[in-house]
PyMOL Python script that loads the backbone (N, CA, C, O; Angstrom):
from pymol import cmd

cmd.read_pdbstr("""\
ATOM      1  N   UNK A   1       0.804  -1.195   0.000  1.00  0.00           N
ATOM      2  CA  UNK A   1       0.000   0.000   0.000  1.00  0.00           C
ATOM      3  C   UNK A   1       0.847   1.259   0.000  1.00  0.00           C
ATOM      4  O   UNK A   1       0.487   2.261  -0.619  1.00  0.00           O
ATOM      5  N   UNK A   2       1.982   1.204   0.701  1.00  0.00           N
ATOM      6  CA  UNK A   2       2.834   2.398   0.767  1.00  0.00           C
ATOM      7  C   UNK A   2       3.326   2.805  -0.615  1.00  0.00           C
ATOM      8  O   UNK A   2       3.421   3.993  -0.921  1.00  0.00           O
ATOM      9  N   UNK A   3       3.640   1.817  -1.447  1.00  0.00           N
ATOM     10  CA  UNK A   3       4.093   2.138  -2.800  1.00  0.00           C
ATOM     11  C   UNK A   3       3.002   2.886  -3.553  1.00  0.00           C
ATOM     12  O   UNK A   3       3.273   3.909  -4.182  1.00  0.00           O
ATOM     13  N   UNK A   4       1.780   2.390  -3.494  1.00  0.00           N
ATOM     14  CA  UNK A   4       0.673   3.060  -4.175  1.00  0.00           C
ATOM     15  C   UNK A   4       0.422   4.449  -3.603  1.00  0.00           C
ATOM     16  O   UNK A   4       0.137   5.392  -4.342  1.00  0.00           O
ATOM     17  N   UNK A   5       0.529   4.567  -2.298  1.00  0.00           N
ATOM     18  CA  UNK A   5       0.328   5.866  -1.655  1.00  0.00           C
ATOM     19  C   UNK A   5       1.410   6.864  -2.054  1.00  0.00           C
ATOM     20  O   UNK A   5       1.193   8.075  -2.004  1.00  0.00           O
ATOM     21  N   UNK A   6       2.571   6.356  -2.448  1.00  0.00           N
ATOM     22  CA  UNK A   6       3.675   7.203  -2.905  1.00  0.00           C
ATOM     23  C   UNK A   6       3.708   7.329  -4.426  1.00  0.00           C
ATOM     24  O   UNK A   6       4.737   7.661  -5.015  1.00  0.00           O
ATOM     25  N   UNK A   7       2.563   7.057  -5.047  1.00  0.00           N
ATOM     26  CA  UNK A   7       2.384   7.183  -6.506  1.00  0.00           C
ATOM     27  C   UNK A   7       3.292   6.261  -7.302  1.00  0.00           C
ATOM     28  O   UNK A   7       3.724   6.608  -8.401  1.00  0.00           O
ATOM     29  N   UNK A   8       3.582   5.087  -6.753  1.00  0.00           N
ATOM     30  CA  UNK A   8       4.376   4.076  -7.446  1.00  0.00           C
ATOM     31  C   UNK A   8       3.439   2.962  -7.879  1.00  0.00           C
ATOM     32  O   UNK A   8       2.660   2.462  -7.067  1.00  0.00           O
ATOM     33  N   UNK A   9       3.499   2.571  -9.125  1.00  0.00           N
ATOM     34  CA  UNK A   9       2.689   1.461  -9.606  1.00  0.00           C
ATOM     35  C   UNK A   9       3.281   0.158  -9.085  1.00  0.00           C
ATOM     36  O   UNK A   9       4.477   0.078  -8.802  1.00  0.00           O
ATOM     37  N   UNK A  10       2.440  -0.857  -8.962  1.00  0.00           N
ATOM     38  CA  UNK A  10       2.918  -2.150  -8.480  1.00  0.00           C
ATOM     39  C   UNK A  10       2.613  -3.243  -9.495  1.00  0.00           C
ATOM     40  O   UNK A  10       1.627  -3.179 -10.229  1.00  0.00           O
ATOM     41  N   UNK A  11       3.479  -4.240  -9.517  1.00  0.00           N
ATOM     42  CA  UNK A  11       3.310  -5.430 -10.338  1.00  0.00           C
ATOM     43  C   UNK A  11       3.519  -6.606  -9.410  1.00  0.00           C
ATOM     44  O   UNK A  11       4.483  -6.629  -8.645  1.00  0.00           O
ATOM     45  N   UNK A  12       2.623  -7.589  -9.468  1.00  0.00           N
ATOM     46  CA  UNK A  12       2.759  -8.734  -8.571  1.00  0.00           C
ATOM     47  C   UNK A  12       2.339 -10.026  -9.241  1.00  0.00           C
ATOM     48  O   UNK A  12       1.345 -10.077  -9.965  1.00  0.00           O
ATOM     49  N   UNK A  13       3.110 -11.067  -8.988  1.00  0.00           N
ATOM     50  CA  UNK A  13       2.745 -12.399  -9.458  1.00  0.00           C
ATOM     51  C   UNK A  13       1.925 -13.131  -8.395  1.00  0.00           C
ATOM     52  O   UNK A  13       1.439 -14.235  -8.639  1.00  0.00           O
ATOM     53  N   UNK A  14       1.770 -12.523  -7.225  1.00  0.00           N
ATOM     54  CA  UNK A  14       1.033 -13.145  -6.129  1.00  0.00           C
ATOM     55  C   UNK A  14      -0.453 -12.850  -6.289  1.00  0.00           C
ATOM     56  O   UNK A  14      -0.979 -11.903  -5.704  1.00  0.00           O
ATOM     57  N   UNK A  15      -1.116 -13.670  -7.086  1.00  0.00           N
ATOM     58  CA  UNK A  15      -2.520 -13.436  -7.422  1.00  0.00           C
ATOM     59  C   UNK A  15      -3.456 -13.609  -6.226  1.00  0.00           C
ATOM     60  O   UNK A  15      -4.543 -13.031  -6.210  1.00  0.00           O
ATOM     61  N   UNK A  16      -3.056 -14.388  -5.234  1.00  0.00           N
ATOM     62  CA  UNK A  16      -3.877 -14.580  -4.034  1.00  0.00           C
ATOM     63  C   UNK A  16      -3.988 -13.262  -3.269  1.00  0.00           C
ATOM     64  O   UNK A  16      -5.080 -12.872  -2.855  1.00  0.00           O
ATOM     65  N   UNK A  17      -2.869 -12.583  -3.083  1.00  0.00           N
ATOM     66  CA  UNK A  17      -2.869 -11.303  -2.373  1.00  0.00           C
ATOM     67  C   UNK A  17      -3.626 -10.249  -3.178  1.00  0.00           C
ATOM     68  O   UNK A  17      -4.421  -9.494  -2.620  1.00  0.00           O
ATOM     69  N   UNK A  18      -3.382 -10.197  -4.482  1.00  0.00           N
ATOM     70  CA  UNK A  18      -4.083  -9.230  -5.333  1.00  0.00           C
ATOM     71  C   UNK A  18      -5.596  -9.460  -5.248  1.00  0.00           C
ATOM     72  O   UNK A  18      -6.358  -8.505  -5.100  1.00  0.00           O
ATOM     73  N   UNK A  19      -6.026 -10.699  -5.339  1.00  0.00           N
ATOM     74  CA  UNK A  19      -7.463 -11.000  -5.275  1.00  0.00           C
ATOM     75  C   UNK A  19      -8.060 -10.610  -3.932  1.00  0.00           C
ATOM     76  O   UNK A  19      -9.161 -10.063  -3.871  1.00  0.00           O
ATOM     77  N   UNK A  20      -7.340 -10.887  -2.866  1.00  0.00           N
ATOM     78  CA  UNK A  20      -7.847 -10.612  -1.518  1.00  0.00           C
ATOM     79  C   UNK A  20      -8.018  -9.109  -1.269  1.00  0.00           C
ATOM     80  O   UNK A  20      -8.985  -8.692  -0.632  1.00  0.00           O
ATOM     81  N   UNK A  21      -7.090  -8.305  -1.766  1.00  0.00           N
ATOM     82  CA  UNK A  21      -7.103  -6.869  -1.484  1.00  0.00           C
ATOM     83  C   UNK A  21      -7.347  -6.011  -2.730  1.00  0.00           C
ATOM     84  O   UNK A  21      -7.028  -4.822  -2.733  1.00  0.00           O
ATOM     85  N   UNK A  22      -7.901  -6.598  -3.771  1.00  0.00           N
ATOM     86  CA  UNK A  22      -8.049  -5.909  -5.049  1.00  0.00           C
ATOM     87  C   UNK A  22      -8.764  -4.565  -4.923  1.00  0.00           C
ATOM     88  O   UNK A  22      -8.280  -3.561  -5.445  1.00  0.00           O
ATOM     89  N   UNK A  23      -9.893  -4.533  -4.247  1.00  0.00           N
ATOM     90  CA  UNK A  23     -10.645  -3.279  -4.136  1.00  0.00           C
ATOM     91  C   UNK A  23      -9.837  -2.192  -3.449  1.00  0.00           C
ATOM     92  O   UNK A  23      -9.850  -1.038  -3.879  1.00  0.00           O
ATOM     93  N   UNK A  24      -9.133  -2.554  -2.383  1.00  0.00           N
ATOM     94  CA  UNK A  24      -8.297  -1.577  -1.674  1.00  0.00           C
ATOM     95  C   UNK A  24      -7.149  -1.094  -2.555  1.00  0.00           C
ATOM     96  O   UNK A  24      -6.844   0.098  -2.592  1.00  0.00           O
ATOM     97  N   UNK A  25      -6.510  -2.037  -3.269  1.00  0.00           N
ATOM     98  CA  UNK A  25      -5.412  -1.670  -4.153  1.00  0.00           C
ATOM     99  C   UNK A  25      -5.887  -0.703  -5.238  1.00  0.00           C
ATOM    100  O   UNK A  25      -5.249   0.319  -5.491  1.00  0.00           O
ATOM    101  N   UNK A  26      -7.009  -1.033  -5.875  1.00  0.00           N
ATOM    102  CA  UNK A  26      -7.503  -0.202  -6.967  1.00  0.00           C
ATOM    103  C   UNK A  26      -7.927   1.178  -6.478  1.00  0.00           C
ATOM    104  O   UNK A  26      -7.657   2.177  -7.145  1.00  0.00           O
ATOM    105  N   UNK A  27      -8.576   1.248  -5.340  1.00  0.00           N
ATOM    106  CA  UNK A  27      -9.003   2.533  -4.774  1.00  0.00           C
ATOM    107  C   UNK A  27      -7.781   3.408  -4.470  1.00  0.00           C
ATOM    108  O   UNK A  27      -7.746   4.585  -4.830  1.00  0.00           O
ATOM    109  N   UNK A  28      -6.796   2.828  -3.812  1.00  0.00           N
ATOM    110  CA  UNK A  28      -5.586   3.573  -3.460  1.00  0.00           C
ATOM    111  C   UNK A  28      -4.830   3.996  -4.714  1.00  0.00           C
ATOM    112  O   UNK A  28      -4.318   5.114  -4.782  1.00  0.00           O
ATOM    113  N   UNK A  29      -4.756   3.114  -5.704  1.00  0.00           N
ATOM    114  CA  UNK A  29      -4.070   3.435  -6.960  1.00  0.00           C
ATOM    115  C   UNK A  29      -4.757   4.605  -7.658  1.00  0.00           C
ATOM    116  O   UNK A  29      -4.088   5.529  -8.120  1.00  0.00           O
ATOM    117  N   UNK A  30      -6.085   4.574  -7.738  1.00  0.00           N
ATOM    118  CA  UNK A  30      -6.822   5.674  -8.377  1.00  0.00           C
ATOM    119  C   UNK A  30      -6.583   7.001  -7.669  1.00  0.00           C
ATOM    120  O   UNK A  30      -6.385   8.031  -8.313  1.00  0.00           O
ATOM    121  N   UNK A  31      -6.602   6.970  -6.349  1.00  0.00           N
ATOM    122  CA  UNK A  31      -6.420   8.190  -5.560  1.00  0.00           C
ATOM    123  C   UNK A  31      -5.020   8.791  -5.726  1.00  0.00           C
ATOM    124  O   UNK A  31      -4.827   9.994  -5.548  1.00  0.00           O
ATOM    125  N   UNK A  32      -4.046   7.939  -6.070  1.00  0.00           N
ATOM    126  CA  UNK A  32      -2.656   8.382  -6.131  1.00  0.00           C
ATOM    127  C   UNK A  32      -2.050   8.293  -7.532  1.00  0.00           C
ATOM    128  O   UNK A  32      -0.830   8.343  -7.688  1.00  0.00           O
ATOM    129  N   UNK A  33      -2.902   8.162  -8.546  1.00  0.00           N
ATOM    130  CA  UNK A  33      -2.446   8.133  -9.942  1.00  0.00           C
ATOM    131  C   UNK A  33      -1.388   7.049 -10.184  1.00  0.00           C
ATOM    132  O   UNK A  33      -0.382   7.286 -10.852  1.00  0.00           O
ATOM    133  N   UNK A  34      -1.633   5.871  -9.637  1.00  0.00           N
ATOM    134  CA  UNK A  34      -0.737   4.732  -9.823  1.00  0.00           C
ATOM    135  C   UNK A  34      -1.523   3.593 -10.474  1.00  0.00           C
ATOM    136  O   UNK A  34      -2.723   3.722 -10.714  1.00  0.00           O
ATOM    137  N   UNK A  35      -0.853   2.491 -10.754  1.00  0.00           N
ATOM    138  CA  UNK A  35      -1.497   1.345 -11.381  1.00  0.00           C
ATOM    139  C   UNK A  35      -1.178   0.059 -10.632  1.00  0.00           C
ATOM    140  O   UNK A  35      -0.145  -0.066  -9.974  1.00  0.00           O
ATOM    141  N   UNK A  36      -2.101  -0.896 -10.754  1.00  0.00           N
ATOM    142  CA  UNK A  36      -1.922  -2.232 -10.189  1.00  0.00           C
ATOM    143  C   UNK A  36      -1.923  -3.195 -11.366  1.00  0.00           C
ATOM    144  O   UNK A  36      -2.878  -3.224 -12.143  1.00  0.00           O
ATOM    145  N   UNK A  37      -0.860  -3.985 -11.506  1.00  0.00           N
ATOM    146  CA  UNK A  37      -0.770  -4.953 -12.598  1.00  0.00           C
ATOM    147  C   UNK A  37      -0.617  -6.361 -12.027  1.00  0.00           C
ATOM    148  O   UNK A  37       0.467  -6.741 -11.586  1.00  0.00           O
ATOM    149  N   UNK A  38      -1.699  -7.132 -12.036  1.00  0.00           N
ATOM    150  CA  UNK A  38      -1.641  -8.489 -11.483  1.00  0.00           C
ATOM    151  C   UNK A  38      -1.158  -9.529 -12.491  1.00  0.00           C
ATOM    152  O   UNK A  38      -1.220 -10.727 -12.213  1.00  0.00           O
ATOM    153  N   UNK A  39      -0.687  -9.099 -13.639  1.00  0.00           N
ATOM    154  CA  UNK A  39      -0.365 -10.057 -14.689  1.00  0.00           C
ATOM    155  C   UNK A  39       1.118 -10.408 -14.779  1.00  0.00           C
ATOM    156  O   UNK A  39       1.566 -10.946 -15.791  1.00  0.00           O
ATOM    157  N   UNK A  40       1.871 -10.112 -13.743  1.00  0.00           N
ATOM    158  CA  UNK A  40       3.309 -10.398 -13.776  1.00  0.00           C
ATOM    159  C   UNK A  40       3.564 -11.899 -13.765  1.00  0.00           C
ATOM    160  O   UNK A  40       2.843 -12.666 -13.128  1.00  0.00           O
ATOM    161  N   UNK A  41       4.582 -12.287 -14.468  1.00  0.00           N
ATOM    162  CA  UNK A  41       5.027 -13.679 -14.467  1.00  0.00           C
ATOM    163  C   UNK A  41       6.318 -13.770 -13.683  1.00  0.00           C
ATOM    164  O   UNK A  41       7.054 -12.794 -13.542  1.00  0.00           O
ATOM    165  N   UNK A  42       6.574 -14.948 -13.183  1.00  0.00           N
ATOM    166  CA  UNK A  42       7.837 -15.169 -12.473  1.00  0.00           C
ATOM    167  C   UNK A  42       8.922 -15.414 -13.510  1.00  0.00           C
ATOM    168  O   UNK A  42       8.768 -16.247 -14.404  1.00  0.00           O
ATOM    169  N   UNK A  43      10.004 -14.692 -13.381  1.00  0.00           N
ATOM    170  CA  UNK A  43      11.116 -14.831 -14.321  1.00  0.00           C
ATOM    171  C   UNK A  43      12.261 -15.550 -13.615  1.00  0.00           C
ATOM    172  O   UNK A  43      12.677 -15.164 -12.523  1.00  0.00           O
ATOM    173  N   UNK A  44      12.749 -16.578 -14.244  1.00  0.00           N
ATOM    174  CA  UNK A  44      13.841 -17.353 -13.668  1.00  0.00           C
ATOM    175  C   UNK A  44      15.084 -17.166 -14.523  1.00  0.00           C
ATOM    176  O   UNK A  44      15.010 -17.162 -15.752  1.00  0.00           O
ATOM    177  N   UNK A  45      16.198 -17.013 -13.881  1.00  0.00           N
ATOM    178  CA  UNK A  45      17.460 -16.855 -14.592  1.00  0.00           C
ATOM    179  C   UNK A  45      18.279 -18.131 -14.443  1.00  0.00           C
ATOM    180  O   UNK A  45      18.440 -18.657 -13.342  1.00  0.00           O
ATOM    181  N   UNK A  46      18.791 -18.617 -15.565  1.00  0.00           N
ATOM    182  CA  UNK A  46      19.617 -19.821 -15.550  1.00  0.00           C
ATOM    183  C   UNK A  46      20.982 -19.442 -16.151  1.00  0.00           C
ATOM    184  O   UNK A  46      21.059 -18.891 -17.249  1.00  0.00           O
ATOM    185  N   UNK A  47      22.019 -19.740 -15.431  1.00  0.00           N
ATOM    186  CA  UNK A  47      23.362 -19.464 -15.919  1.00  0.00           C
ATOM    187  C   UNK A  47      23.874 -20.699 -16.653  1.00  0.00           C
ATOM    188  O   UNK A  47      23.852 -21.812 -16.128  1.00  0.00           O
ATOM    189  N   UNK A  48      24.336 -20.471 -17.885  1.00  0.00           N
ATOM    190  CA  UNK A  48      24.869 -21.569 -18.692  1.00  0.00           C
ATOM    191  C   UNK A  48      26.378 -21.379 -18.769  1.00  0.00           C
ATOM    192  O   UNK A  48      26.865 -20.326 -19.181  1.00  0.00           O
ATOM    193  N   UNK A  49      27.105 -22.406 -18.370  1.00  0.00           N
ATOM    194  CA  UNK A  49      28.557 -22.353 -18.398  1.00  0.00           C
ATOM    195  C   UNK A  49      29.077 -23.240 -19.519  1.00  0.00           C
ATOM    196  O   UNK A  49      28.672 -24.395 -19.649  1.00  0.00           O
ATOM    197  N   UNK A  50      29.970 -22.696 -20.318  1.00  0.00           N
ATOM    198  CA  UNK A  50      30.599 -23.478 -21.378  1.00  0.00           C
ATOM    199  C   UNK A  50      31.904 -24.055 -20.880  1.00  0.00           C
ATOM    200  O   UNK A  50      32.633 -23.398 -20.137  1.00  0.00           O
ATOM    201  N   UNK A  51      32.206 -25.275 -21.281  1.00  0.00           N
ATOM    202  CA  UNK A  51      33.450 -25.924 -20.867  1.00  0.00           C
ATOM    203  C   UNK A  51      34.442 -25.924 -21.987  1.00  0.00           C
ATOM    204  O   UNK A  51      35.553 -26.429 -21.828  1.00  0.00           O
TER     205      UNK A  51
END
""", "prot")
cmd.dss("prot")
cmd.show_as("cartoon", "prot")
cmd.util.cbc("prot")
cmd.orient("prot")
């Protein structure tokens, strides 16, 4: 919530939290000209070593 209150948009892959607090997130985002994006995917980095 602090990020939204500070006019920072948020992106989250945690759909359970977004669903639980969606109305609060959207209200706070609108009031502070920020955005809520629940469509984030988890990105994994794999290091490939050549021999």
